[in-house]
N, CA, C and O atoms as a MOPAC input file, in Angstrom:
PM7 MOZYME 1SCF
protein

 N     -0.22300 1    14.49200 1     6.86400 1
 C      0.29800 1    13.15700 1     7.01500 1
 C      1.41700 1    13.18100 1     8.04800 1
 O      2.27100 1    14.06700 1     8.05300 1
 N      1.38300 1    12.17700 1     8.92400 1
 C      2.40800 1    12.06300 1     9.95700 1
 C      3.29200 1    10.86200 1     9.65300 1
 O      2.80800 1     9.79800 1     9.26600 1
 N      4.58800 1    11.04700 1     9.83400 1
 C      5.56200 1     9.97600 1     9.68000 1
 C      6.26400 1     9.84500 1    11.02300 1
 O      7.09200 1    10.68100 1    11.38700 1
 N      5.92700 1     8.79400 1    11.75200 1
 C      6.46600 1     8.57900 1    13.09400 1
 C      7.58700 1     7.55800 1    12.97600 1
 O      7.37700 1     6.43500 1    12.51600 1
 N      8.79000 1     7.96500 1    13.40200 1
 C      9.94500 1     7.09700 1    13.19600 1
 C     10.97400 1     7.26600 1    14.31200 1
 O     10.81500 1     8.07600 1    15.22500 1
 N     12.01900 1     6.47700 1    14.20100 1
 C     13.17300 1     6.57000 1    15.09000 1
 C     14.36900 1     6.77100 1    14.16800 1
 O     14.63400 1     5.94000 1    13.30000 1
 N     15.08200 1     7.86300 1    14.35300 1
 C     16.11900 1     8.26300 1    13.39300 1
 C     17.22300 1     7.22500 1    13.20000 1
 O     17.83400 1     7.18100 1    12.13200 1
 N     17.49600 1     6.39000 1    14.20300 1
 C     18.57100 1     5.40700 1    14.08300 1
 C     18.10800 1     4.08600 1    13.46300 1
 O     18.91500 1     3.18100 1    13.24600 1
 N     16.81400 1     3.98000 1    13.18000 1
 C     16.23300 1     2.75500 1    12.61800 1
 C     16.44900 1     2.73200 1    11.10000 1
 O     16.02600 1     3.65200 1    10.40100 1
 N     17.10000 1     1.69000 1    10.59400 1
 C     17.38500 1     1.62000 1     9.15600 1
 C     16.10500 1     1.47800 1     8.33200 1
 O     16.02900 1     2.00400 1     7.22200 1
 N     15.10900 1     0.78100 1     8.85400 1
 C     13.83400 1     0.64600 1     8.14000 1
 C     13.16500 1     2.01600 1     8.01700 1
 O     12.60600 1     2.34700 1     6.97100 1
 N     13.22500 1     2.80400 1     9.08300 1
 C     12.66700 1     4.16200 1     9.04400 1
 C     13.41200 1     5.01800 1     8.02300 1
 O     12.79800 1     5.80100 1     7.29800 1
 N     14.72300 1     4.87100 1     7.96700 1
 C     15.52400 1     5.63600 1     7.01500 1
 C     15.13200 1     5.28500 1     5.57800 1
 O     15.04800 1     6.16600 1     4.72300 1
 N     14.89100 1     3.99000 1     5.31200 1
 C     14.47200 1     3.55800 1     3.96800 1
 C     13.11000 1     4.15200 1     3.61200 1
 O     12.90700 1     4.63300 1     2.49700 1
 N     12.18400 1     4.11400 1     4.56500 1
 C     10.83600 1     4.65200 1     4.32200 1
 C     10.89500 1     6.15800 1     4.08500 1
 O     10.22100 1     6.67900 1     3.19700 1
 N     11.70300 1     6.85200 1     4.88000 1
 C     11.84700 1     8.30900 1     4.73800 1
 C     12.42900 1     8.63800 1     3.36400 1
 O     11.96100 1     9.56100 1     2.69700 1
 N     13.44000 1     7.89200 1     2.94100 1
 C     14.04200 1     8.10000 1     1.62200 1
 C     13.00100 1     7.85200 1     0.52500 1
 O     12.94300 1     8.59800 1    -0.45300 1
 N     12.19000 1     6.82000 1     0.68200 1
 C     11.14700 1     6.50100 1    -0.29300 1
 C     10.19900 1     7.69200 1    -0.44200 1
 O      9.87300 1     8.09400 1    -1.55900 1
 N      9.75900 1     8.25200 1     0.68300 1
 C      8.85200 1     9.40800 1     0.66100 1
 C      9.53900 1    10.63100 1     0.04200 1
 O      8.96400 1    11.31800 1    -0.80300 1
 N     10.77300 1    10.89000 1     0.47500 1
 C     11.51900 1    12.05500 1    -0.00800 1
 C     11.78100 1    11.97200 1    -1.51000 1
 O     11.65400 1    12.96800 1    -2.22300 1
 N     12.14700 1    10.78100 1    -1.98900 1
 C     12.44500 1    10.60000 1    -3.41700 1
 C     11.23000 1    10.87500 1    -4.29100 1
 O     11.37300 1    11.20200 1    -5.46900 1
 N     10.03300 1    10.74400 1    -3.72000 1
 C      8.80000 1    10.96600 1    -4.47900 1
 C      8.18800 1    12.33800 1    -4.19400 1
 O      7.10700 1    12.65600 1    -4.69000 1
 N      8.88300 1    13.14600 1    -3.39400 1
 C      8.41100 1    14.49000 1    -3.09800 1
 C      7.14300 1    14.51900 1    -2.26000 1
 O      6.35800 1    15.46300 1    -2.34300 1
 N      6.94700 1    13.49300 1    -1.46100 1
 C      5.75000 1    13.40800 1    -0.61800 1
 C      6.03600 1    14.13200 1     0.69300 1
 O      6.99900 1    13.81300 1     1.39000 1
 N      5.19000 1    15.11200 1     1.02500 1
 C      5.43100 1    15.88500 1     2.24800 1
 C      4.74900 1    15.22300 1     3.44400 1
 O      3.70700 1    14.58200 1     3.31200 1
 N      5.35400 1    15.39100 1     4.59000 1
 C      4.87500 1    14.76700 1     5.82200 1
 C      5.40300 1    15.54200 1     7.01600 1
 O      6.34400 1    16.32800 1     6.91400 1
 N      4.76900 1    15.29400 1     8.14000 1
 C      5.23000 1    15.86300 1     9.40700 1
 C      6.05000 1    14.76600 1    10.08600 1
 O      5.53100 1    13.69100 1    10.38300 1
 N      7.32200 1    15.04100 1    10.32700 1
 C      8.23800 1    14.06800 1    10.93200 1
 C      8.13200 1    14.12300 1    12.45400 1
 O      8.13800 1    15.19600 1    13.05700 1
 N      8.03600 1    12.95400 1    13.05100 1
 C      7.93100 1    12.87600 1    14.50800 1
 C      8.80900 1    11.74000 1    15.01600 1
 O      8.66800 1    10.59600 1    14.58300 1
 N      9.71200 1    12.05800 1    15.93100 1
 C     10.60800 1    11.05900 1    16.51300 1
 C      9.88600 1    10.34300 1    17.64600 1
 O      9.46300 1    10.96000 1    18.62300 1
 N      9.75500 1     9.03400 1    17.49500 1
 C      8.98400 1     8.22800 1    18.43800 1
 C      9.61800 1     8.17700 1    19.83200 1
 O      8.92400 1     7.97500 1    20.82900 1
 N     10.92800 1     8.35900 1    19.89200 1
 C     11.61200 1     8.32800 1    21.18500 1
 C     11.40600 1     9.64500 1    21.93800 1
 O     11.28700 1     9.66500 1    23.16300 1
 N     11.36700 1    10.73800 1    21.18000 1
 C     11.17100 1    12.06100 1    21.78100 1
 C      9.70300 1    12.34600 1    22.07700 1
 O      9.37700 1    13.03100 1    23.04700 1
 N      8.82100 1    11.81600 1    21.23300 1
 C      7.39900 1    12.13000 1    21.32500 1
 C      6.59800 1    10.84300 1    21.11900 1
 O      6.07700 1    10.57200 1    20.03800 1
 N      6.52200 1    10.07000 1    22.18900 1
 C      5.84900 1     8.77600 1    22.13800 1
 C      4.36000 1     8.94200 1    21.84200 1
 O      3.72500 1     9.86100 1    22.36000 1
 N      3.79700 1     8.05700 1    21.00900 1
 C      2.35300 1     8.12900 1    20.75600 1
 C      1.54800 1     7.95300 1    22.05000 1
 O      1.91600 1     7.16700 1    22.92300 1
 N      0.46100 1     8.69000 1    22.15200 1
 C     -0.41200 1     8.60900 1    23.32500 1
 C     -1.34800 1     7.40800 1    23.18800 1
 O     -1.46300 1     6.81200 1    22.11700 1
 N     -2.00400 1     7.07000 1    24.28000 1
 C     -2.98300 1     5.97500 1    24.24900 1
 C     -4.07400 1     6.25100 1    23.22600 1
 O     -4.46500 1     5.36000 1    22.47300 1
 N     -4.57000 1     7.49800 1    23.19800 1
 C     -5.66600 1     7.81400 1    22.27300 1
 C     -5.20400 1     7.73000 1    20.81500 1
 O     -5.95400 1     7.26400 1    19.95700 1
 N     -3.97400 1     8.18000 1    20.52800 1
 C     -3.44000 1     8.06000 1    19.16600 1
 C     -3.30900 1     6.59000 1    18.77000 1
 O     -3.73300 1     6.18600 1    17.68800 1
 N     -2.72000 1     5.80300 1    19.66000 1
 C     -2.52300 1     4.38000 1    19.37600 1
 C     -3.85300 1     3.66600 1    19.16900 1
 O     -3.98600 1     2.82400 1    18.28000 1
 N     -4.82600 1     4.00700 1    19.99100 1
 C     -6.16300 1     3.39200 1    19.86600 1
 C     -6.78100 1     3.73800 1    18.50100 1
 O     -7.34300 1     2.87700 1    17.82500 1
 N     -6.66700 1     4.99800 1    18.11900 1
 C     -7.20300 1     5.44700 1    16.83400 1
 C     -6.47000 1     4.75300 1    15.67300 1
 O     -7.11300 1     4.27100 1    14.74100 1
 N     -5.14200 1     4.70100 1    15.72400 1
 C     -4.36700 1     4.07100 1    14.65300 1
 C     -4.68500 1     2.58000 1    14.56700 1
 O     -4.82600 1     2.02700 1    13.47600 1
 N     -4.79400 1     1.94700 1    15.71500 1
 C     -5.12500 1     0.52100 1    15.76600 1
 C     -6.49200 1     0.28000 1    15.11800 1
 O     -6.63700 1    -0.61700 1    14.28800 1
 N     -7.48200 1     1.07400 1    15.49500 1
 C     -8.83000 1     0.93000 1    14.94000 1
 C     -8.87000 1     1.20200 1    13.43400 1
 O     -9.58200 1     0.51800 1    12.69900 1
 N     -8.10800 1     2.19700 1    12.97400 1
 C     -8.10100 1     2.55200 1    11.55000 1
 C     -7.28500 1     1.58300 1    10.69600 1
 O     -7.54600 1     1.43200 1     9.50300 1
 N     -6.30600 1     0.93300 1    11.30500 1
 C     -5.37900 1     0.10200 1    10.53400 1
 C     -5.98000 1    -1.23900 1    10.11200 1
 O     -5.63000 1    -1.78300 1     9.06500 1
 N     -6.88800 1    -1.76500 1    10.93900 1
 C     -7.41100 1    -3.09800 1    10.67600 1
 C     -6.41500 1    -4.20000 1    11.01600 1
 O     -6.64900 1    -5.37100 1    10.71800 1
 N     -5.31000 1    -3.82400 1    11.63500 1
 C     -4.25900 1    -4.78600 1    11.98800 1
 C     -4.46500 1    -5.31500 1    13.40300 1
 O     -5.08700 1    -4.65000 1    14.23100 1
 N     -3.94500 1    -6.51100 1    13.68400 1
 C     -3.96700 1    -6.97700 1    15.07600 1
 C     -3.04000 1    -6.09100 1    15.92300 1
 O     -2.04500 1    -5.56700 1    15.42200 1
 N     -3.37000 1    -5.93300 1    17.18400 1
 C     -2.58900 1    -5.05300 1    18.06000 1
 C     -1.12400 1    -5.48000 1    18.14200 1
 O     -0.24200 1    -4.63700 1    18.30600 1
 N     -0.86200 1    -6.76600 1    18.03100 1
 C      0.52000 1    -7.26500 1    18.11100 1
 C      1.40600 1    -6.65200 1    17.02700 1
 O      2.61300 1    -6.51700 1    17.22500 1
 N      0.82500 1    -6.28000 1    15.88100 1
 C      1.61000 1    -5.68100 1    14.80000 1
 C      2.18400 1    -4.31400 1    15.19400 1
 O      3.10200 1    -3.82000 1    14.54000 1
 N      1.65700 1    -3.71000 1    16.23900 1
 C      2.15900 1    -2.40900 1    16.68000 1
 C      3.37200 1    -2.53900 1    17.60400 1
 O      3.98900 1    -1.53600 1    17.96500 1
 N      3.70900 1    -3.76300 1    17.98400 1
 C      4.85600 1    -3.97700 1    18.86900 1
 C      6.13100 1    -4.20300 1    18.06100 1
 O      6.13000 1    -4.90600 1    17.05000 1
 N      7.20700 1    -3.59600 1    18.52700 1
 C      8.53100 1    -3.78200 1    17.93800 1
 C      9.10000 1    -5.08700 1    18.51700 1
 O      9.87500 1    -5.07400 1    19.47300 1
 N      8.69800 1    -6.20000 1    17.91800 1
 C      9.04000 1    -7.52100 1    18.46600 1
 C     10.52700 1    -7.84900 1    18.37700 1
 O     10.99000 1    -8.78000 1    19.03600 1
 N     11.27600 1    -7.10500 1    17.57800 1
 C     12.71500 1    -7.35400 1    17.49900 1
 C     13.51200 1    -6.42300 1    18.41700 1
 O     14.74000 1    -6.49300 1    18.46700 1
 N     12.80900 1    -5.55700 1    19.13500 1
 C     13.48500 1    -4.59300 1    20.00100 1
 C     13.98400 1    -5.19900 1    21.30600 1
 O     13.44400 1    -6.18800 1    21.80200 1
 N     15.02200 1    -4.58300 1    21.84300 1
 C     15.62500 1    -5.04900 1    23.08800 1
 C     14.65100 1    -4.96000 1    24.25700 1
 O     14.60500 1    -5.85700 1    25.09900 1
 N     13.87600 1    -3.88300 1    24.31000 1
 C     12.93800 1    -3.69100 1    25.41000 1
 C     11.85600 1    -4.76500 1    25.38500 1
 O     11.50900 1    -5.32700 1    26.42400 1
 N     11.32500 1    -5.04800 1    24.20100 1
 C     10.30500 1    -6.09200 1    24.03200 1
 C     10.83500 1    -7.42200 1    24.56300 1
 O     10.14400 1    -8.14000 1    25.28700 1
 N     12.06400 1    -7.73100 1    24.19100 1
 C     12.67500 1    -9.00200 1    24.59800 1
 C     12.97300 1    -9.02900 1    26.09500 1
 O     12.71100 1   -10.02900 1    26.76200 1
 N     13.51900 1    -7.93600 1    26.62400 1
 C     13.87800 1    -7.91400 1    28.04800 1
 C     12.64100 1    -7.97100 1    28.95200 1
 O     12.71300 1    -8.46000 1    30.08000 1
 N     11.51300 1    -7.47000 1    28.45100 1
 C     10.26900 1    -7.52300 1    29.22800 1
 C      9.51800 1    -8.84800 1    29.02800 1
 O      8.46900 1    -9.08500 1    29.62600 1
 N     10.09300 1    -9.70500 1    28.16500 1
 C      9.50300 1   -11.01500 1    27.86900 1
 C      8.04200 1   -10.89300 1    27.42900 1
 O      7.17900 1   -11.65200 1    27.87000 1
 N      7.78900 1    -9.92500 1    26.55400 1
 C      6.41600 1    -9.64600 1    26.12400 1
 C      5.83500 1   -10.73800 1    25.22700 1
 O      4.61600 1   -10.86700 1    25.11500 1
 N      6.69700 1   -11.51400 1    24.59700 1
 C      6.20300 1   -12.60800 1    23.76000 1
 C      5.28700 1   -13.53100 1    24.57400 1
 O      4.28600 1   -14.03800 1    24.06700 1
 N      5.64400 1   -13.73500 1    25.82800 1
 C      4.86500 1   -14.60300 1    26.71400 1
 C      3.73100 1   -13.87100 1    27.42300 1
 O      2.74200 1   -14.49200 1    27.81200 1
 N      3.86400 1   -12.57000 1    27.59200 1
 C      2.88000 1   -11.80900 1    28.37000 1
 C      1.71400 1   -11.27100 1    27.53900 1
 O      0.57900 1   -11.22700 1    28.01400 1
 N      1.99600 1   -10.85600 1    26.28200 1
 C      0.95900 1   -10.22400 1    25.46200 1
 C     -0.29300 1   -11.08000 1    25.26300 1
 O     -1.40100 1   -10.54600 1    25.31200 1
 N     -0.15200 1   -12.41000 1    25.03600 1
 C     -1.37100 1   -13.20900 1    24.81800 1
 C     -2.35500 1   -13.18000 1    25.99300 1
 O     -3.54000 1   -13.45500 1    25.81000 1
 N     -1.87900 1   -12.85200 1    27.18600 1
 C     -2.73000 1   -12.81100 1    28.37400 1
 C     -3.21300 1   -11.40000 1    28.70600 1
 O     -3.86000 1   -11.18500 1    29.73100 1
 N     -2.89600 1   -10.44500 1    27.83800 1
 C     -3.28400 1    -9.05100 1    28.07900 1
 C     -4.41900 1    -8.65600 1    27.14000 1
 O     -4.50800 1    -9.14500 1    26.01400 1
 N     -5.28000 1    -7.77000 1    27.61700 1
 C     -6.36000 1    -7.23500 1    26.76700 1
 C     -5.76100 1    -6.23300 1    25.78600 1
 O     -4.63300 1    -5.77600 1    25.97000 1
 N     -6.51400 1    -5.89500 1    24.74700 1
 C     -6.06500 1    -4.86900 1    23.80200 1
 C     -5.80700 1    -3.55400 1    24.52800 1
 O     -4.83100 1    -2.86000 1    24.24400 1
 N     -6.68700 1    -3.21700 1    25.46500 1
 C     -6.54100 1    -1.97300 1    26.21600 1
 C     -5.23800 1    -1.96600 1    27.01300 1
 O     -4.53200 1    -0.95800 1    27.03400 1
 N     -4.91700 1    -3.07200 1    27.66400 1
 C     -3.66200 1    -3.17300 1    28.42900 1
 C     -2.45500 1    -3.05300 1    27.49900 1
 O     -1.45300 1    -2.43100 1    27.84900 1
 N     -2.55700 1    -3.64800 1    26.32400 1
 C     -1.45000 1    -3.58300 1    25.36700 1
 C     -1.25300 1    -2.16300 1    24.84300 1
 O     -0.12100 1    -1.71400 1    24.66400 1
 N     -2.34400 1    -1.46700 1    24.60100 1
 C     -2.25500 1    -0.07500 1    24.13800 1
 C     -1.60300 1     0.79500 1    25.21200 1
 O     -0.75700 1     1.63600 1    24.90500 1
 N     -1.99700 1     0.59300 1    26.46700 1
 C     -1.37700 1     1.35200 1    27.57500 1
 C      0.12000 1     1.06700 1    27.64800 1
 O      0.92100 1     1.97400 1    27.87300 1
 N      0.48800 1    -0.18800 1    27.45900 1
 C      1.89900 1    -0.57100 1    27.47900 1
 C      2.66000 1     0.09800 1    26.33000 1
 O      3.75200 1     0.62600 1    26.53800 1
 N      2.09800 1     0.07800 1    25.13700 1
 C      2.72800 1     0.73400 1    23.98500 1
 C      2.92800 1     2.22800 1    24.23800 1
 O      3.95800 1     2.79300 1    23.87000 1
 N      1.95100 1     2.85600 1    24.86200 1
 C      2.02100 1     4.29800 1    25.13200 1
 C      3.06600 1     4.63300 1    26.20200 1
 O      3.45600 1     5.79100 1    26.34700 1
 N      3.51500 1     3.62600 1    26.94600 1
 C      4.46200 1     3.86700 1    28.03400 1
 C      5.89400 1     4.09500 1    27.54200 1
 O      6.69200 1     4.72000 1    28.24100 1
 N      6.23000 1     3.59400 1    26.34100 1
 C      7.59700 1     3.73400 1    25.83800 1
 C      7.61900 1     3.56900 1    24.32100 1
 O      7.23100 1     2.52500 1    23.79600 1
 N      8.07400 1     4.60200 1    23.62700 1
 C      8.11900 1     4.58300 1    22.16400 1
 C      8.97000 1     3.46600 1    21.58600 1
 O      8.76800 1     3.06200 1    20.44100 1
 N      9.92200 1     2.96100 1    22.36700 1
 C     10.79200 1     1.91000 1    21.85500 1
 C     10.06600 1     0.56100 1    21.76700 1
 O     10.58300 1    -0.38300 1    21.17000 1
 N      8.89000 1     0.47200 1    22.35100 1
 C      8.08600 1    -0.74800 1    22.22400 1
 C      7.28800 1    -0.76600 1    20.92300 1
 O      6.80300 1    -1.81200 1    20.49000 1
 N      7.16100 1     0.40500 1    20.31100 1
 C      6.28000 1     0.56400 1    19.15000 1
 C      7.02600 1     0.27100 1    17.85300 1
 O      8.12600 1     0.77600 1    17.63200 1
 N      6.42500 1    -0.54100 1    17.00500 1
 C      6.98400 1    -0.83400 1    15.67600 1
 C      6.97500 1     0.45400 1    14.86600 1
 O      6.03800 1     1.24900 1    14.94500 1
 N      8.01200 1     0.64300 1    14.10400 1
 C      8.12200 1     1.84400 1    13.30100 1
 C      8.72100 1     1.51200 1    11.94900 1
 O      9.32200 1     0.45100 1    11.78000 1
 N      8.56600 1     2.39500 1    10.99800 1
 C      7.82300 1     3.64300 1    11.07800 1
 C      6.31200 1     3.41500 1    11.06100 1
 O      5.82400 1     2.34700 1    10.69100 1
 N      5.60300 1     4.44500 1    11.47000 1
 C      4.14700 1     4.47000 1    11.33800 1
 C      3.82400 1     5.66800 1    10.45000 1
 O      4.26100 1     6.79000 1    10.70800 1
 N      3.06000 1     5.41000 1     9.41500 1
 C      2.63900 1     6.46300 1     8.50800 1
 C      1.14000 1     6.62400 1     8.67500 1
 O      0.37900 1     5.67800 1     8.47300 1
 N      0.71300 1     7.83600 1     9.04700 1
 C     -0.71100 1     8.11000 1     9.26700 1
 C     -1.13800 1     9.18900 1     8.28600 1
 O     -0.64800 1    10.31800 1     8.31700 1
 N     -2.06800 1     8.80900 1     7.41200 1
 C     -2.58300 1     9.73600 1     6.41000 1
 C     -4.10100 1     9.65100 1     6.45800 1
 O     -4.70900 1     8.79300 1     5.81900 1
 N     -4.70100 1    10.55200 1     7.22600 1
 C     -6.14800 1    10.49300 1     7.43100 1
 C     -6.50600 1     9.19500 1     8.12600 1
 O     -6.00200 1     8.92000 1     9.21500 1
 N     -7.36500 1     8.39200 1     7.51900 1
 C     -7.76100 1     7.11600 1     8.10300 1
 C     -6.85100 1     5.96800 1     7.72100 1
 O     -7.05800 1     4.83900 1     8.16600 1
 N     -5.83300 1     6.24100 1     6.89200 1
 C     -4.88500 1     5.19700 1     6.48800 1
 C     -3.72300 1     5.13200 1     7.45800 1
 O     -3.12600 1     6.15400 1     7.79600 1
 N     -3.40200 1     3.91900 1     7.90700 1
 C     -2.30200 1     3.72800 1     8.84100 1
 C     -1.45000 1     2.56600 1     8.33800 1
 O     -1.93900 1     1.44900 1     8.16800 1
 N     -0.16400 1     2.84800 1     8.10300 1
 C      0.78000 1     1.80000 1     7.71600 1
 C      1.80000 1     1.63400 1     8.83400 1
 O      2.37600 1     2.61200 1     9.31100 1
 N      2.01900 1     0.39100 1     9.24500 1
 C      2.96400 1     0.09000 1    10.32400 1
 C      4.11900 1    -0.69700 1     9.71900 1
 O      3.91000 1    -1.71300 1     9.05600 1
 N      5.34700 1    -0.21600 1     9.95500 1
 C      6.50500 1    -0.82400 1     9.32200 1
 C      6.64000 1    -0.26500 1     7.91800 1
 O      5.86300 1     0.60000 1     7.51500 1
 N      7.61900 1    -0.75300 1     7.17100 1
 C      7.79900 1    -0.27400 1     5.80200 1
 C      7.83600 1    -1.44700 1     4.84300 1
 O      8.76000 1    -2.26000 1     4.83500 1
 N      6.79000 1    -1.49500 1     4.03800 1
 C      6.74400 1    -2.43100 1     2.91800 1
 C      6.47900 1    -1.56200 1     1.69700 1
 O      5.43200 1    -0.92300 1     1.58800 1
 N      7.44000 1    -1.54700 1     0.78200 1
 C      7.35300 1    -0.66000 1    -0.37200 1
 C      6.03000 1    -0.81300 1    -1.12200 1
 O      5.45700 1     0.17500 1    -1.58300 1
 N      5.54700 1    -2.04800 1    -1.24300 1
 C      4.29400 1    -2.30600 1    -1.95000 1
 C      3.11900 1    -1.57900 1    -1.29000 1
 O      2.26700 1    -1.01600 1    -1.97800 1
 N      3.07700 1    -1.59200 1     0.04600 1
 C      2.00000 1    -0.90600 1     0.77500 1
 C      2.06400 1     0.60200 1     0.54500 1
 O      1.03400 1     1.24900 1     0.36200 1
 N      3.26400 1     1.15400 1     0.55200 1
 C      3.43200 1     2.58600 1     0.32300 1
 C      2.99700 1     2.94100 1    -1.10500 1
 O      2.29700 1     3.92900 1    -1.32600 1
 N      3.42600 1     2.11800 1    -2.06300 1
 C      3.04200 1     2.37600 1    -3.45700 1
 C      1.52400 1     2.34700 1    -3.61900 1
 O      0.95100 1     3.17300 1    -4.33000 1
 N      0.88400 1     1.39800 1    -2.95900 1
 C     -0.56700 1     1.27000 1    -3.03800 1
 C     -1.25700 1     2.52200 1    -2.46800 1
 O     -2.22400 1     3.02200 1    -3.04300 1
 N     -0.75100 1     3.01300 1    -1.34000 1
 C     -1.34400 1     4.18300 1    -0.69700 1
 C     -1.20400 1     5.43200 1    -1.57600 1
 O     -2.11000 1     6.26500 1    -1.62100 1
 N     -0.08100 1     5.56100 1    -2.26600 1
 C      0.20000 1     6.79600 1    -3.01100 1
 C     -0.01800 1     6.67200 1    -4.52100 1
 O      0.55500 1     7.43800 1    -5.29500 1
 N     -0.84100 1     5.71500 1    -4.93900 1
 C     -1.15000 1     5.56600 1    -6.37700 1
 C     -1.75100 1     6.84500 1    -6.91500 1
 O     -2.07900 1     6.92300 1    -8.09900 1

């Protein structure tokens, strides 16, 4: 299982604590140091069943400064995946990848459901 996060992100810290408190082991990966590749993002997107927009960190400074709210609707999924792969700070986090299961962001209910 991979846990992709940004150490300064409070949501990531909450998710990490949730996993640690339950003794769930994972491979920790810092999204800023080791940005997801296009192929990883494509695989996670396909496995997640989520719209591609859910993979964007819409509250991030980079997202806002690039005015992506207006640009994304005119981009293909492939173009959006390439954009996400260009900078880890564009990617919503944390991302938890456990085989074919992919959780984006941290919602305690989703984590509980995955680890029943």
